C-alpha positions as CSV (number, residue, x, y, z in Angstrom):
1,X,-7.6,-3.5,4.4
2,X,-10.0,-1.0,2.9
3,X,-8.4,2.0,1.5
4,X,-9.2,5.4,3.0
5,X,-9.7,7.8,0.1
6,X,-6.4,9.8,-0.5
7,X,-7.5,13.2,0.4
8,X,-4.1,14.6,-0.4
9,X,-4.6,13.4,-3.9
10,X,-8.0,15.0,-4.1
11,X,-6.3,18.3,-3.3
12,X,-3.8,17.9,-6.1
13,X,-6.5,17.1,-8.6
14,X,-7.9,20.6,-8.2
15,X,-6.4,23.3,-10.3
16,X,-6.8,26.8,-9.0
17,X,-10.2,28.1,-10.0
18,X,-10.3,30.0,-13.3
19,X,-11.2,33.6,-13.6
20,X,-14.9,34.1,-12.8
21,X,-17.3,36.7,-14.2
22,X,-18.6,38.3,-11.1
23,X,-16.8,39.5,-7.9
24,X,-19.1,37.7,-5.5
25,X,-18.6,34.4,-7.4
26,X,-14.8,34.9,-7.4
27,X,-14.9,35.2,-3.6
28,X,-16.9,32.0,-3.1
29,X,-15.0,30.1,-5.7
30,X,-11.6,31.0,-4.3
31,X,-12.7,30.0,-0.9
32,X,-14.1,26.8,-2.2
33,X,-10.7,26.0,-3.5
34,X,-8.6,27.2,-0.6
35,X,-10.6,26.1,2.4
36,X,-9.3,22.7,3.8
37,X,-9.7,22.6,7.5
38,X,-13.5,23.0,7.6
39,X,-15.1,20.7,5.0
40,X,-18.6,22.0,5.8
41,X,-17.6,25.6,5.2
42,X,-15.9,24.5,2.0
43,X,-19.1,22.8,0.8
44,X,-20.9,26.1,1.7
45,X,-18.6,28.2,-0.5
46,X,-18.7,25.7,-3.3
47,X,-22.5,25.6,-3.2
48,X,-22.8,29.4,-3.3
49,X,-20.5,29.5,-6.3
50,X,-22.5,26.7,-8.0
51,X,-25.9,28.3,-7.3
52,X,-24.8,31.8,-8.3
53,X,-25.7,31.0,-11.9
54,X,-22.8,33.1,-13.1
55,X,-20.1,30.6,-13.7
56,X,-19.0,29.5,-17.1
57,X,-19.1,25.8,-17.9
58,X,-15.5,25.1,-17.1
59,X,-15.6,27.0,-13.8
60,X,-18.9,25.4,-12.9
61,X,-17.4,21.9,-13.5
62,X,-14.4,22.8,-11.3
63,X,-16.7,23.9,-8.5
64,X,-18.6,20.5,-8.7
65,X,-15.3,18.7,-8.5
66,X,-14.2,20.7,-5.4
67,X,-17.5,20.1,-3.6
68,X,-17.5,16.5,-4.6
69,X,-14.1,16.1,-3.1
70,X,-15.3,17.7,0.2
71,X,-18.3,15.4,0.2
72,X,-16.0,12.4,-0.4
73,X,-13.7,13.3,2.4
74,X,-16.7,13.5,4.7
75,X,-17.8,10.0,3.6
76,X,-20.9,11.3,1.8
77,X,-20.3,9.1,-1.2
78,X,-23.6,9.4,-3.0
79,X,-23.4,13.2,-2.9
80,X,-19.7,13.0,-4.1
81,X,-20.6,10.8,-7.0
82,X,-23.5,13.0,-8.0
83,X,-21.2,16.1,-8.0
84,X,-18.6,14.4,-10.1
85,X,-21.3,13.3,-12.5
86,X,-22.5,16.9,-12.6
87,X,-19.0,18.1,-13.2
88,X,-18.7,15.9,-16.3
89,X,-22.1,17.1,-17.5
90,X,-21.3,20.8,-16.9
91,X,-18.2,20.4,-19.2
92,X,-17.5,17.3,-21.0
93,X,-14.1,18.6,-21.9
94,X,-13.0,19.1,-18.3
95,X,-10.4,16.3,-17.7
96,X,-10.4,17.1,-13.9
97,X,-13.9,15.8,-13.6
98,X,-13.1,12.5,-15.3
99,X,-9.9,12.2,-13.1
100,X,-11.9,12.8,-10.0
101,X,-14.5,10.3,-11.1
102,X,-11.8,7.7,-11.8
103,X,-10.2,8.2,-8.3
104,X,-13.6,7.9,-6.7
105,X,-14.4,4.6,-8.5
106,X,-11.0,3.2,-7.6
107,X,-11.4,4.0,-3.9
108,X,-14.8,2.2,-4.0
109,X,-13.3,-1.0,-5.6
110,X,-14.8,-0.4,-9.0
111,X,-11.6,-0.7,-11.2
112,X,-13.2,-1.0,-14.6
113,X,-15.2,2.2,-14.2
114,X,-12.0,3.9,-12.9
115,X,-10.0,2.9,-16.0
116,X,-12.9,4.1,-18.2
117,X,-12.9,7.5,-16.6
118,X,-9.1,7.8,-16.9
119,X,-9.2,6.7,-20.5
120,X,-11.8,9.4,-21.2
121,X,-9.6,12.1,-19.6
122,X,-6.6,10.9,-21.7
123,X,-8.7,11.0,-24.9
124,X,-9.6,14.7,-24.6
125,X,-7.8,17.1,-26.9
126,X,-4.9,19.0,-25.6
127,X,-4.3,22.7,-26.3
128,X,-0.5,22.8,-27.1
129,X,-0.3,26.2,-25.3
130,X,-2.0,25.2,-22.1
131,X,0.1,23.7,-19.4
132,X,-2.9,22.7,-17.4
133,X,-4.1,20.4,-20.2
134,X,-0.8,18.5,-20.1
135,X,-0.9,18.4,-16.3
136,X,-4.5,16.9,-16.4
137,X,-3.5,14.3,-18.9
138,X,-0.5,13.4,-16.9
139,X,-2.8,12.8,-13.8
140,X,-5.0,10.5,-15.8
141,X,-2.0,8.6,-17.1
142,X,-0.7,8.2,-13.6
143,X,-4.1,6.9,-12.6
144,X,-3.6,4.1,-15.2
145,X,-0.1,3.5,-14.1
146,X,1.5,4.9,-17.2
147,X,4.2,6.8,-15.4
148,X,6.5,7.4,-18.4
149,X,3.7,8.9,-20.4
150,X,2.7,11.1,-17.5
151,X,6.3,12.3,-17.1
152,X,6.5,13.3,-20.7
153,X,3.3,15.4,-20.3
154,X,4.7,17.0,-17.2
155,X,7.9,17.9,-18.9
156,X,5.8,19.8,-21.5
157,X,3.7,21.5,-18.8
158,X,6.8,22.6,-17.0
159,X,8.3,24.2,-20.1
160,X,5.1,26.0,-20.7
161,X,4.9,27.3,-17.2
162,X,8.1,26.8,-15.1
163,X,6.4,28.2,-12.0
164,X,3.4,25.9,-12.1
165,X,3.5,24.4,-8.6
166,X,1.1,21.6,-9.3
167,X,3.5,20.2,-12.0
168,X,6.2,19.7,-9.3
169,X,3.7,18.1,-6.9
170,X,2.4,15.7,-9.6
171,X,5.9,14.7,-10.7
172,X,6.9,14.2,-7.0
173,X,3.9,11.8,-6.6
174,X,5.2,9.7,-9.6
175,X,8.7,9.6,-8.1
176,X,7.2,8.4,-4.9
177,X,5.2,5.7,-6.7
178,X,8.5,4.6,-8.2
179,X,10.2,4.7,-4.8
180,X,12.7,7.3,-6.0
181,X,12.1,9.4,-2.9
182,X,15.1,11.7,-3.2
183,X,13.8,13.0,-6.5
184,X,10.3,13.3,-5.0
185,X,11.7,15.5,-2.2
186,X,13.5,17.7,-4.7
187,X,10.2,18.3,-6.5
188,X,8.4,19.0,-3.2
189,X,11.2,21.4,-2.4
190,X,10.6,23.3,-5.7
191,X,6.8,23.4,-5.0
192,X,7.3,24.7,-1.5
193,X,9.7,27.4,-2.8
194,X,6.8,28.6,-5.0
195,X,4.4,28.5,-2.1
196,X,6.1,28.1,1.3
197,X,2.8,28.3,3.1
198,X,1.4,25.2,1.5
199,X,0.6,22.9,4.4
200,X,-0.3,20.0,2.2
201,X,3.1,20.2,0.4
202,X,4.8,19.8,3.7
203,X,2.7,16.8,4.6
204,X,3.4,15.2,1.2
205,X,7.1,15.8,1.6
206,X,6.9,14.2,5.0
207,X,5.5,11.1,3.3
208,X,8.5,11.1,1.0
209,X,11.0,11.4,3.9
210,X,9.2,8.4,5.4
211,X,9.9,6.6,2.1
212,X,13.6,7.4,2.7
213,X,13.4,6.0,6.2
214,X,14.0,9.5,7.7
215,X,11.0,9.5,10.1
216,X,12.3,12.3,12.3
217,X,12.6,14.6,9.3
218,X,9.1,13.5,8.3
219,X,7.8,14.5,11.7
220,X,9.3,17.9,11.2
221,X,7.3,18.3,8.0
222,X,4.1,17.1,9.6
223,X,4.7,19.6,12.4
224,X,5.2,22.3,9.8
225,X,1.8,21.3,8.2
226,X,0.1,21.4,11.6
227,X,1.6,24.8,12.4
228,X,0.3,26.2,9.1
229,X,-3.1,24.6,9.3
230,X,-3.8,23.4,12.8
231,X,-7.4,22.5,12.0
232,X,-6.7,19.8,9.5
233,X,-7.0,16.3,11.1
234,X,-5.1,14.5,8.3
235,X,-1.9,16.2,9.4
236,X,-2.2,14.8,13.0
237,X,-3.0,11.4,11.5
238,X,0.2,11.6,9.4
239,X,2.2,12.5,12.5
240,X,0.6,9.6,14.4
241,X,1.7,7.2,11.7
242,X,5.3,8.4,12.0
243,X,5.2,7.9,15.8
244,X,4.0,4.4,15.2
245,X,7.0,3.6,13.0
246,X,9.4,5.1,15.6
247,X,7.9,2.8,18.2
248,X,6.2,5.6,20.1
249,X,2.6,4.3,20.2
250,X,1.7,6.5,23.2
251,X,2.5,9.6,21.2
252,X,0.6,8.2,18.3
253,X,-2.5,7.8,20.4
254,X,-2.2,11.4,21.4
255,X,-1.9,12.6,17.8
256,X,-4.7,10.4,16.6
257,X,-6.9,11.6,19.5
258,X,-6.3,15.2,18.4
259,X,-7.5,14.2,14.9
260,X,-10.6,12.7,16.4
261,X,-11.3,15.9,18.4
262,X,-11.1,17.9,15.1
263,X,-13.0,15.3,13.0
264,X,-15.2,13.2,15.4
265,X,-17.6,12.1,12.6
266,X,-14.9,10.5,10.5
267,X,-14.6,6.8,11.3
268,X,-11.1,6.5,9.9
269,X,-9.8,8.6,12.8
270,X,-10.9,5.9,15.2
271,X,-9.5,3.0,13.2
272,X,-6.2,4.9,13.1
273,X,-6.1,5.1,16.9
274,X,-7.2,1.4,17.2
275,X,-4.0,0.5,15.4
276,X,-2.0,2.2,18.1
277,X,-4.0,0.6,20.9
278,X,-3.3,-2.8,19.4
279,X,0.5,-2.2,19.5
280,X,0.1,-1.1,23.1
281,X,-1.6,-4.4,23.7
282,X,-4.9,-2.8,24.7
283,X,-7.3,-4.7,22.6
284,X,-10.3,-3.6,24.6
285,X,-9.7,0.0,23.6
286,X,-8.8,-1.0,20.0
287,X,-12.1,-2.9,19.6
288,X,-14.0,0.0,21.2
289,X,-12.5,2.3,18.6
290,X,-13.4,-0.1,15.7
291,X,-17.0,-0.1,17.0
292,X,-17.1,3.7,17.3
293,X,-15.9,4.0,13.7
294,X,-18.8,1.8,12.6
295,X,-21.3,3.6,14.8
296,X,-20.1,7.0,13.6
297,X,-20.5,6.1,9.9
298,X,-22.9,3.1,9.9
299,X,-23.3,3.2,6.1
300,X,-19.7,2.6,5.2
301,X,-18.5,-1.0,4.7
302,X,-14.8,-0.2,5.0
303,X,-14.9,0.0,8.8
304,X,-16.3,-3.5,9.1
305,X,-13.6,-4.6,6.7
306,X,-10.9,-3.0,8.7
307,X,-12.1,-4.6,11.9
308,X,-12.2,-7.9,10.0
309,X,-8.6,-7.5,9.4
310,X,-7.8,-7.0,13.1
311,X,-10.0,-10.0,14.1
312,X,-8.2,-12.2,11.5
313,X,-4.9,-11.2,12.9
314,X,-5.8,-12.9,16.2
315,X,-7.4,-15.9,14.6
316,X,-11.0,-14.8,15.0
317,X,-12.0,-15.9,11.5
318,X,-15.7,-16.3,12.3
319,X,-15.8,-12.7,13.6
320,X,-13.8,-11.6,10.6
321,X,-16.2,-13.3,8.2
322,X,-19.2,-11.7,9.8
323,X,-17.7,-8.3,9.4
324,X,-16.8,-9.0,5.8
325,X,-20.4,-9.9,5.1
326,X,-21.6,-6.7,6.9
327,X,-19.2,-4.7,4.7
328,X,-20.4,-6.2,1.5
329,X,-24.0,-5.6,2.5
330,X,-23.3,-1.9,2.8
331,X,-21.1,-1.6,-0.3
332,X,-22.5,-4.1,-2.7
333,X,-20.6,-2.8,-5.7
334,X,-17.1,-2.9,-4.1
335,X,-15.3,-5.9,-5.6
336,X,-12.3,-5.4,-3.3
337,X,-14.5,-6.3,-0.3
338,X,-15.6,-9.6,-1.9
339,X,-11.9,-10.5,-2.6
340,X,-11.1,-9.9,1.1
341,X,-14.0,-12.1,2.1
342,X,-12.7,-14.8,-0.3
343,X,-9.3,-14.8,1.4
344,X,-10.9,-15.1,4.8
345,X,-12.8,-18.1,3.7
346,X,-9.7,-19.6,2.2
347,X,-7.8,-19.3,5.4
348,X,-10.8,-20.9,7.2
349,X,-10.3,-23.9,5.0
350,X,-13.6,-23.4,3.2
351,X,-12.0,-23.7,-0.2
352,X,-15.2,-24.2,-2.2
353,X,-16.8,-21.2,-0.6
354,X,-13.7,-19.1,-1.1
355,X,-13.5,-19.9,-4.8
356,X,-17.2,-19.0,-5.1
357,X,-16.4,-15.7,-3.4
358,X,-13.6,-14.9,-5.8
359,X,-16.0,-15.7,-8.7
360,X,-18.5,-13.2,-7.2
361,X,-15.8,-10.5,-7.2
362,X,-14.9,-11.3,-10.8
363,X,-18.5,-11.2,-11.9
364,X,-18.9,-7.8,-10.3
365,X,-15.9,-6.4,-12.3
366,X,-15.0,-8.9,-14.9
367,X,-12.8,-6.6,-16.9
368,X,-10.5,-5.8,-14.0
369,X,-7.3,-8.0,-14.3
370,X,-6.6,-7.7,-10.6
371,X,-9.6,-9.8,-9.7
372,X,-8.3,-12.6,-11.8
373,X,-4.9,-12.2,-10.3
374,X,-6.3,-12.5,-6.8
375,X,-8.0,-15.8,-7.7
376,X,-4.9,-17.0,-9.6
377,X,-2.9,-16.4,-6.4
378,X,-5.4,-18.3,-4.3
379,X,-5.5,-21.2,-6.7
380,X,-1.7,-21.2,-6.6
381,X,-1.6,-21.4,-2.8
382,X,-3.8,-24.5,-2.7
383,X,-2.0,-26.2,-5.6
384,X,-4.4,-25.8,-8.4
385,X,-1.9,-24.6,-10.9
386,X,-3.9,-25.1,-14.2
387,X,-6.6,-22.9,-12.8
388,X,-4.1,-20.3,-11.6
389,X,-2.5,-20.1,-15.1
390,X,-5.9,-19.8,-16.7
391,X,-6.7,-16.8,-14.5
392,X,-3.3,-15.1,-15.2
393,X,-3.9,-15.8,-18.9
394,X,-7.2,-14.0,-18.6
395,X,-5.6,-11.0,-16.8
396,X,-3.0,-10.8,-19.6
397,X,-5.7,-10.8,-22.2
398,X,-7.5,-8.1,-20.5
399,X,-4.4,-6.0,-19.9
400,X,-1.5,-7.1,-22.0
401,X,0.5,-4.0,-21.3
402,X,0.9,-4.6,-17.5
403,X,3.9,-6.6,-16.3
404,X,2.1,-7.7,-13.0
405,X,-0.1,-10.0,-14.9
406,X,2.9,-11.9,-16.5
407,X,4.9,-11.9,-13.2
408,X,1.9,-13.5,-11.4
409,X,1.9,-16.3,-14.0
410,X,5.7,-16.8,-13.7
411,X,5.4,-17.3,-9.9
412,X,3.1,-20.2,-10.4
413,X,6.2,-22.1,-11.6
414,X,8.0,-21.2,-8.4
415,X,5.2,-22.9,-6.5
416,X,5.3,-25.9,-8.8
417,X,9.0,-26.3,-8.1
418,X,10.1,-25.3,-11.6
419,X,11.1,-21.7,-11.1
420,X,13.1,-21.3,-14.3
421,X,10.1,-22.2,-16.3
422,X,8.7,-18.8,-15.4
423,X,11.5,-16.9,-17.1
424,X,9.7,-16.6,-20.5
425,X,6.8,-14.9,-18.7
426,X,9.2,-12.4,-17.2
427,X,10.6,-11.7,-20.6
428,X,7.1,-11.1,-21.9
429,X,6.5,-8.7,-19.0
430,X,9.6,-6.7,-19.8
431,X,8.6,-6.4,-23.5
432,X,5.1,-5.3,-22.6
433,X,5.6,-2.9,-19.7
434,X,8.4,-0.3,-19.6
435,X,7.1,0.7,-16.2
436,X,7.8,-2.6,-14.5
437,X,11.2,-3.1,-12.9
438,X,11.9,-6.8,-13.3
439,X,14.7,-7.3,-10.9
440,X,12.8,-8.5,-7.9
441,X,10.7,-11.0,-9.9
442,X,13.8,-12.3,-11.7
443,X,15.7,-12.5,-8.5
444,X,12.9,-14.4,-6.9
445,X,12.9,-17.1,-9.6
446,X,16.7,-17.4,-9.4
447,X,16.6,-17.6,-5.7
448,X,14.0,-20.4,-5.8
449,X,16.2,-22.2,-8.4
450,X,19.2,-21.9,-6.0
451,X,21.1,-19.8,-8.5
452,X,22.4,-17.6,-5.8
453,X,25.2,-15.8,-7.5
454,X,22.9,-14.8,-10.4
455,X,20.2,-13.7,-7.9
456,X,22.7,-11.5,-6.1
457,X,23.7,-9.7,-9.3
458,X,20.1,-9.2,-10.4
459,X,19.0,-7.8,-7.0
460,X,22.0,-5.5,-7.1
461,X,20.9,-4.2,-10.5
462,X,17.4,-3.6,-9.2
463,X,18.8,-1.7,-6.2
464,X,20.5,0.7,-8.7
465,X,17.1,1.2,-10.3
466,X,15.1,1.6,-7.1
467,X,17.5,2.5,-4.4
468,X,14.8,3.4,-2.0
469,X,12.8,0.1,-2.3
470,X,13.2,-2.4,0.4
471,X,12.6,-5.4,-2.0
472,X,16.0,-5.4,-3.6
473,X,17.8,-5.3,-0.3
474,X,15.6,-7.9,1.2
475,X,16.0,-10.4,-1.8
476,X,19.8,-9.8,-1.9
477,X,20.1,-10.3,1.9
478,X,18.3,-13.6,1.7
479,X,20.5,-14.8,-1.2
480,X,23.7,-13.7,0.6
481,X,22.4,-15.4,3.8
482,X,21.7,-18.6,1.9
483,X,25.2,-18.4,0.5
484,X,26.7,-18.1,3.9
485,X,27.9,-14.5,3.4
486,X,26.4,-13.2,6.6
487,X,28.3,-9.9,6.7
488,X,26.9,-9.0,3.3
489,X,23.4,-10.1,4.4
490,X,23.6,-7.9,7.5
491,X,24.5,-4.9,5.5
492,X,21.5,-5.4,3.3
493,X,19.1,-6.0,6.2
494,X,20.5,-2.8,7.8
495,X,19.6,-0.8,4.7
496,X,16.2,-2.6,4.5
497,X,15.5,-1.5,8.1
498,X,16.8,2.0,7.5
499,X,14.0,2.4,4.9
500,X,11.4,0.4,6.8
501,X,12.0,0.1,10.5
502,X,8.8,-1.9,11.0
503,X,10.1,-4.9,9.0
504,X,10.1,-7.6,11.7
505,X,11.3,-10.2,9.2
506,X,14.4,-8.2,8.4
507,X,15.1,-7.6,12.1
508,X,14.8,-11.3,12.9
509,X,17.0,-12.5,10.2
510,X,19.6,-9.8,10.8
511,X,19.6,-11.0,14.4
512,X,20.3,-14.6,13.6
513,X,23.0,-13.6,11.1
514,X,24.7,-11.6,13.9
515,X,24.3,-14.3,16.5
516,X,25.8,-16.9,14.1
517,X,28.8,-14.5,13.7
518,X,29.2,-14.4,17.5
519,X,28.0,-10.9,17.9
520,X,26.0,-9.8,20.9
521,X,22.2,-8.9,20.5
522,X,21.6,-5.2,20.0
523,X,18.5,-3.0,20.5
524,X,16.9,-3.6,17.2
525,X,14.7,-6.5,18.2
526,X,13.6,-4.8,21.5
527,X,12.6,-1.8,19.3
528,X,10.5,-4.1,17.1
529,X,8.5,-5.3,20.1
530,X,7.4,-1.6,20.6
531,X,6.1,-1.5,17.1
532,X,3.9,-4.6,16.8
533,X,0.8,-6.0,18.3
534,X,2.0,-8.4,21.1
535,X,-0.9,-10.8,20.4
536,X,0.2,-11.6,16.8
537,X,2.5,-14.3,15.7
538,X,5.6,-12.3,15.1
539,X,5.8,-11.2,18.8
540,X,6.7,-14.7,20.0
541,X,9.3,-15.1,17.3
542,X,10.9,-11.9,18.6
543,X,10.7,-13.0,22.2
544,X,12.3,-16.3,21.3
545,X,15.2,-14.5,19.5
546,X,15.6,-12.3,22.6
547,X,15.8,-15.4,24.8
548,X,12.5,-14.6,26.5
549,X,10.7,-17.7,25.2
550,X,11.6,-21.3,24.7
551,X,11.6,-22.9,21.3
552,X,8.8,-25.1,22.3
553,X,6.7,-22.1,23.4
554,X,7.4,-20.3,20.1
555,X,6.3,-23.3,18.1
556,X,3.1,-23.6,20.2
557,X,2.4,-19.9,19.5
558,X,2.7,-20.5,15.8
559,X,-0.5,-22.6,15.9
560,X,-3.5,-20.8,14.4
561,X,-7.2,-21.8,14.0
562,X,-6.4,-21.7,10.2
563,X,-4.5,-24.7,8.9
564,X,-3.0,-22.6,6.1
565,X,-1.9,-19.9,8.5
566,X,-0.5,-22.5,10.9
567,X,1.6,-23.8,8.0
568,X,2.8,-20.3,7.2
569,X,3.7,-19.6,10.8
570,X,5.4,-22.9,11.4
571,X,7.4,-22.5,8.2
572,X,8.9,-19.3,9.7
573,X,9.2,-20.7,13.2
574,X,11.1,-23.8,12.0
575,X,13.4,-21.6,10.0
576,X,14.2,-19.4,12.9
577,X,14.8,-22.5,15.0
578,X,17.2,-23.7,12.3
579,X,19.1,-20.5,12.5
580,X,19.2,-20.7,16.2
581,X,20.8,-24.2,16.2
582,X,23.3,-23.0,13.6
583,X,24.3,-20.3,16.0
584,X,24.9,-23.1,18.6
585,X,26.9,-25.1,16.0
586,X,24.4,-27.9,16.3
587,X,24.2,-28.9,12.6
588,X,22.0,-32.0,13.0
589,X,19.3,-30.1,15.0
590,X,19.6,-27.2,12.5
591,X,19.1,-29.6,9.6
592,X,16.0,-31.2,11.3
593,X,14.4,-27.7,11.7
594,X,15.1,-26.6,8.2
595,X,13.5,-29.9,6.9
596,X,10.4,-29.2,9.0
597,X,10.4,-25.6,7.5
598,X,10.4,-27.0,4.0
599,X,7.9,-29.6,4.8
600,X,5.2,-26.9,5.4
601,X,5.3,-26.3,1.7
602,X,5.1,-22.5,1.6
603,X,7.1,-21.5,-1.4
604,X,5.6,-18.0,-1.6
605,X,7.9,-17.2,1.3
606,X,11.5,-16.3,0.4
607,X,12.5,-18.0,3.6
608,X,11.3,-21.3,2.1
609,X,14.0,-21.0,-0.6
610,X,16.5,-19.9,2.2
611,X,15.7,-23.0,4.2
612,X,16.2,-25.2,1.1
613,X,19.6,-23.4,0.6
614,X,20.6,-24.0,4.3
615,X,19.7,-27.7,3.9
616,X,21.8,-27.9,0.8
617,X,24.8,-26.3,2.6
618,X,24.4,-28.6,5.6
619,X,24.3,-31.7,3.3
620,X,27.7,-31.0,1.6
């Protein structure tokens, strides 16, 4: 899905305007900085300040950044880019301008240019007495994913100015990126203590509470943000997202509709509401909202791309491809859109065309390792392992300091059926990238190799590092389930669902563990049905688990126009069927189902390894 530009991040990029020479300019500059709810008015104030002719170079550069952010939030990307370029020109030493430019390029799928902008910001000299210089360098380091370096700069900035609110906000964002949400909340608390009327601070803290799985507390923060600034549509959209997770799609529609009334010319407001209509099963209204988003901002490819995602979910690959093509025609420089198109073609079975599309994305941004990783994953899925390894090798050569490149290479060996052969790559990743927590990747290889005891230990260590990440609980739950320790698996699935109530997979596997233990069904699965689109594959799996659909009907619903998607769905369906027969103590039927699950050859699913483990247990 295309990424909406993180408007909250834009706000954090902007340091309070410096002292200005003239009183009139001070008024306009301050209002340019502080006006959030009315972007047109904000642009007006910024323009007045810029055109006053009285600003010093640094102040002028800051005003261009502020106005550019407002234009970007309105979807006026050419004007935004022009303002960011003007900000750089006005003051080559203003790191904020380079950071804003980097964030802009990343949001438009131009990763190489983004990294170049962040690198320039990092290279600027730092005044050892200026907290703001360290803060800006930290922001650029975060943009590159260098969290340890960013935190070191923030530590210095905090010592220089203990009451610098933006330092706490920036540090909180890093803690959130690392999924250490309790620490993020502590920093948001500190920032809000400095400025208790900061609506954006409440909204960001609400996001962190969502990370902790405390969605009702998140709603309180979103409500606080709305109360402070009732004219900001983003806060209503945040609240709508929380309602969605809580299974209250009707309330989400109301909240998204309020955002639309405040911001009717922003297409993302309509795509947000479309997601709620889908969960309510009202595809007619959902597609109408997607169409309105496109009509409202017809020059933005991301809305075509978002509608393509929706069409692909229901098996309309031809419609999805048409939308992908339309998106690329509008945003010709966005390599992400080309990657999305390539995946659609792959699922359509048009392998040659898909690989050509991946090549197009790489040609557009050849120095971005993520493009090579995407093709490497696709090649792995279709069994072309030599080509996949070559792409990961290229990604490593381009960015040897990033663990993700090595981990992707290691996973190729999982798909080849030799998971332990990937361990040297994980060791390389650990040496190269101190930011990368290796537990999930190591656990995945151990799980695939059926070294279940070791996998459980490794996932446990990862959970200590990242206690608010679902990945560790999920992996350990699968390993425990495969070992037959269903009580331990249920405890981990419970924690997984506490952090992410929308995880249908965890709900289903938890259910089958409980049924196998002779426990009665509870309300968790019924709650999941209120959170997902009833036309998608997981809804039949839920209805089967609830006894509302026969096994034959569930298997029929797993069929998709895409052969690859059908394999994926059937792999899951047969696994659930095996668990069902285990709950009935029909070992022979369970074994038959697990064999069929493994026969789909989808080793990228952890349930593939779980099916292998169940087969091994049944064969003893």
